[in-house]
C-alpha positions as CSV (number, residue, x, y, z in Angstrom):
1,M,-148.7,-187.4,101.0
2,T,-146.8,-190.3,99.4
3,T,-145.2,-193.1,101.5
4,E,-141.7,-191.9,100.4
5,K,-142.3,-188.3,101.7
6,F,-143.7,-189.6,105.0
7,F,-140.5,-191.6,105.7
8,V,-138.4,-188.6,104.8
9,Y,-140.2,-186.4,107.4
10,V,-139.8,-189.2,110.0
11,Q,-136.1,-189.4,109.4
12,R,-135.7,-185.6,109.7
13,L,-137.7,-185.6,113.0
14,N,-135.5,-188.4,114.4
15,S,-132.4,-186.5,113.5
16,L,-133.7,-183.3,115.3
17,I,-134.6,-185.1,118.6
18,P,-131.0,-185.8,119.8
19,A,-129.9,-182.2,118.9
20,A,-132.8,-180.7,120.8
21,A,-132.1,-182.9,123.8
22,L,-128.4,-181.9,123.7
23,A,-129.4,-178.2,123.6
24,L,-131.7,-178.6,126.6
25,V,-128.9,-180.3,128.6
26,L,-126.5,-177.4,127.8
27,V,-129.2,-174.8,128.8
28,L,-129.8,-176.6,132.2
29,L,-126.0,-176.8,132.8
30,G,-125.7,-173.1,132.1
31,I,-128.5,-172.2,134.5
32,D,-126.9,-174.4,137.2
33,T,-123.5,-172.7,136.7
34,V,-125.0,-169.2,137.0
35,R,-127.0,-170.2,140.1
36,S,-123.9,-171.7,141.9
37,R,-121.8,-168.6,141.1
38,F,-124.2,-165.7,141.7
39,W,-127.0,-167.0,144.0
40,H,-126.6,-167.0,147.8
41,K,-126.3,-170.3,149.5
42,E,-129.2,-171.7,151.4
43,A,-129.2,-171.0,155.1
44,T,-129.1,-174.0,157.3
45,I,-130.8,-174.2,160.6
46,Q,-128.8,-175.9,163.4
47,P,-130.4,-176.5,166.8
48,P,-128.8,-174.8,169.8
49,T,-126.1,-176.7,171.6
50,A,-127.7,-179.4,173.6
51,T,-126.7,-180.8,177.0
52,K,-127.6,-183.9,178.8
53,S,-129.4,-182.1,181.6
54,E,-132.9,-183.1,182.5
55,T,-134.1,-179.6,181.5
56,Q,-132.7,-179.9,178.0
57,Q,-134.2,-183.4,177.7
58,R,-137.7,-182.1,178.5
59,A,-137.3,-179.2,176.1
60,A,-136.1,-181.6,173.3
61,K,-139.5,-183.4,173.6
62,L,-141.5,-180.3,172.7
63,D,-143.3,-180.2,169.4
64,L,-141.5,-177.2,168.0
65,K,-142.6,-175.3,164.8
66,I,-141.3,-172.4,162.8
67,R,-143.4,-169.3,162.2
68,L,-142.5,-166.0,160.5
69,S,-142.2,-163.1,162.9
70,S,-144.1,-159.9,162.2
71,I,-141.0,-157.8,163.2
72,E,-139.3,-156.4,160.1
73,T,-136.0,-154.6,160.3
74,D,-134.0,-152.5,157.8
75,E,-131.1,-154.9,158.1
76,D,-132.4,-157.3,155.4
77,I,-132.7,-160.0,158.1
78,L,-135.5,-162.5,158.3
79,I,-136.7,-163.2,161.9
80,L,-138.4,-166.5,162.6
81,K,-140.2,-167.6,165.7
82,V,-139.8,-171.1,167.2
83,V,-143.2,-172.0,168.8
84,T,-144.8,-174.8,170.6
85,D,-148.5,-175.7,171.3
86,T,-149.5,-174.7,174.9
87,E,-152.4,-175.3,177.2
88,G,-153.2,-172.3,179.4
89,G,-150.7,-169.6,180.3
90,S,-149.7,-167.0,177.9
91,H,-150.1,-167.8,174.2
92,D,-151.0,-166.1,170.9
93,R,-154.3,-166.4,169.0
94,Y,-153.1,-169.7,167.4
95,G,-152.7,-171.3,170.9
96,E,-148.9,-171.3,170.4
97,E,-146.1,-170.1,172.7
98,T,-142.9,-168.6,171.3
99,R,-139.8,-170.3,172.7
100,N,-137.0,-168.7,170.7
101,L,-136.1,-166.5,167.8
102,L,-134.0,-167.4,164.7
103,F,-132.2,-164.8,162.7
104,L,-131.4,-165.5,159.1
105,R,-128.7,-163.0,157.8
106,P,-127.9,-162.5,154.1
107,R,-124.7,-164.1,152.8
108,K,-124.4,-166.3,155.9
109,E,-124.9,-170.0,155.6
110,K,-126.0,-170.6,159.2
111,A,-129.0,-169.1,161.0
112,E,-128.4,-167.8,164.5
113,W,-130.5,-168.5,167.6
114,L,-131.3,-165.8,170.1
115,F,-131.3,-168.1,173.2
116,P,-129.1,-171.3,173.5
117,D,-132.1,-173.5,174.2
118,Q,-135.9,-173.6,174.2
119,T,-136.5,-173.4,178.0
120,Q,-138.1,-169.9,178.0
121,A,-141.3,-168.4,176.7
122,L,-141.3,-165.0,174.9
123,L,-144.5,-163.7,176.1
124,E,-144.3,-160.3,174.5
125,L,-142.3,-159.2,171.4
126,D,-142.4,-155.6,170.1
127,G,-140.3,-153.9,167.4
128,L,-139.5,-150.5,168.9
129,R,-139.8,-147.8,166.3
130,G,-140.6,-144.6,168.1
131,D,-140.7,-141.6,165.7
132,S,-138.6,-143.6,163.2
133,T,-139.9,-145.8,160.5
134,S,-137.2,-148.4,161.1
135,V,-137.0,-150.8,164.1
136,K,-134.4,-149.5,166.6
137,A,-134.5,-152.6,168.9
138,I,-136.7,-155.5,169.9
139,Y,-138.5,-155.5,173.3
140,A,-139.1,-158.9,174.8
141,E,-140.8,-160.2,178.0
142,V,-139.5,-163.6,178.8
143,A,-140.7,-166.2,181.3
144,D,-138.8,-169.1,182.6
145,R,-140.0,-172.5,181.4
146,K,-137.3,-174.7,182.8
147,H,-139.9,-176.4,185.0
148,E,-142.5,-177.5,182.3
149,G,-144.9,-178.9,184.9
150,R,-145.2,-175.7,186.9
151,S,-148.0,-173.3,186.2
152,P,-147.0,-170.5,183.8
153,K,-148.5,-168.0,186.2
154,D,-145.8,-168.9,188.8
155,A,-142.9,-168.3,186.4
156,P,-140.9,-165.1,186.9
157,V,-140.7,-162.6,184.0
158,S,-137.6,-160.8,182.8
159,V,-137.4,-158.0,180.3
160,Y,-134.8,-158.1,177.5
161,L,-133.7,-155.6,174.8
162,I,-132.4,-157.1,171.6
163,S,-130.5,-155.3,168.8
164,N,-132.5,-155.2,165.5
165,D,-130.0,-157.7,164.0
166,G,-130.1,-160.1,166.9
167,S,-126.4,-159.7,167.7
168,R,-127.0,-158.3,171.2
169,L,-129.2,-159.5,174.0
170,E,-129.4,-157.6,177.2
171,K,-131.5,-158.4,180.3
172,V,-132.6,-155.0,181.7
173,L,-135.2,-156.2,184.3
174,K,-135.0,-159.5,186.2
175,D,-137.7,-161.6,187.8
176,V,-140.6,-159.1,187.9
177,D,-144.1,-160.1,188.8
178,S,-145.7,-158.5,185.8
179,V,-145.1,-155.7,183.3
180,L,-147.9,-153.2,183.2
181,S,-146.9,-151.1,180.2
182,H,-144.0,-150.1,178.0
183,H,-143.6,-147.3,175.5
184,L,-140.8,-145.7,173.6
185,K,-140.2,-141.9,173.6
186,G,-137.2,-140.8,171.6
187,S,-134.4,-143.1,172.5
188,I,-135.7,-144.0,175.9
189,I,-138.1,-146.8,176.7
190,N,-140.3,-146.4,179.7
191,I,-141.4,-149.6,181.5
192,I,-144.0,-149.7,184.3
193,Y,-143.8,-153.0,186.2
194,Q,-144.7,-154.6,189.5
195,K,-142.2,-156.5,191.7
196,D,-143.1,-157.7,195.1
197,R,-145.4,-155.1,196.6
198,Q,-144.1,-152.2,194.6
199,V,-145.0,-150.6,191.3
200,R,-141.9,-149.2,189.7
201,A,-141.0,-147.1,186.6
202,A,-137.8,-147.8,184.7
203,R,-136.2,-145.7,182.0
204,V,-133.8,-147.6,179.6
205,S,-131.7,-146.1,176.9
206,L,-131.8,-147.8,173.5
207,K,-128.4,-146.4,172.6
208,D,-126.5,-148.7,175.1
209,F,-129.4,-150.6,176.7
210,A,-128.4,-149.1,180.1
211,I,-130.9,-148.3,182.8
212,Q,-131.2,-144.5,183.3
213,S,-133.4,-144.7,186.4
214,D,-135.6,-147.2,188.2
215,R,-137.8,-145.7,190.9
216,V,-140.8,-146.7,193.1
217,V,-144.1,-145.0,192.1
218,A,-146.4,-146.8,194.4
219,S,-146.3,-149.3,197.3
220,F,-149.1,-151.4,198.8
221,T,-149.7,-153.8,201.7
222,S,-152.2,-156.5,202.1
223,A,-155.1,-155.8,204.5
224,E,-154.7,-157.3,207.9
225,K,-157.2,-159.9,209.1
226,N,-159.0,-159.2,212.3
């Protein structure tokens, strides 16, 4: 190749570089325009409304993390768990305790919290399906954690039913000692639990989260000392 031809090729390459760069810029601008017009906006996570109470200040010091929940609904909603490390008490296999749920809905910029703060522990979470393939509601056993220094075993437990999109939260049983079992039959959830010195059986409708019945099935007393 002669020196003259070499410089001709160099001049052609130099003239193509600005054109290629301009074309790349136009392509990137086009992609950004399509993204801004047709893609959903990113959901932002805002913490629950905080107060200056001592309880809220203690909860704010927790080392909170986000985990993906195993509960899937047909509502195209992503459910996230807010967890913290725990020592003793009730926790999952990772040594973490769930403090709240976060619902991310399509076409909404803000995620929504289930509870207004992190001063409770969700000890049991279950997506209720029954004979259906889709989740009808979410069952939750929730313990009070307002007194972080107190033993978790001393905390009362309440049972909640949650709509599958997180828009409704209903407390169906309050301050029970322990829940022995729960199972769904049709549109009725049967809950066997202990409160004080009684074992009780409650039937709750998933249609309106109303208690159909709550009866005593066994009572017991402590043995008297001689």
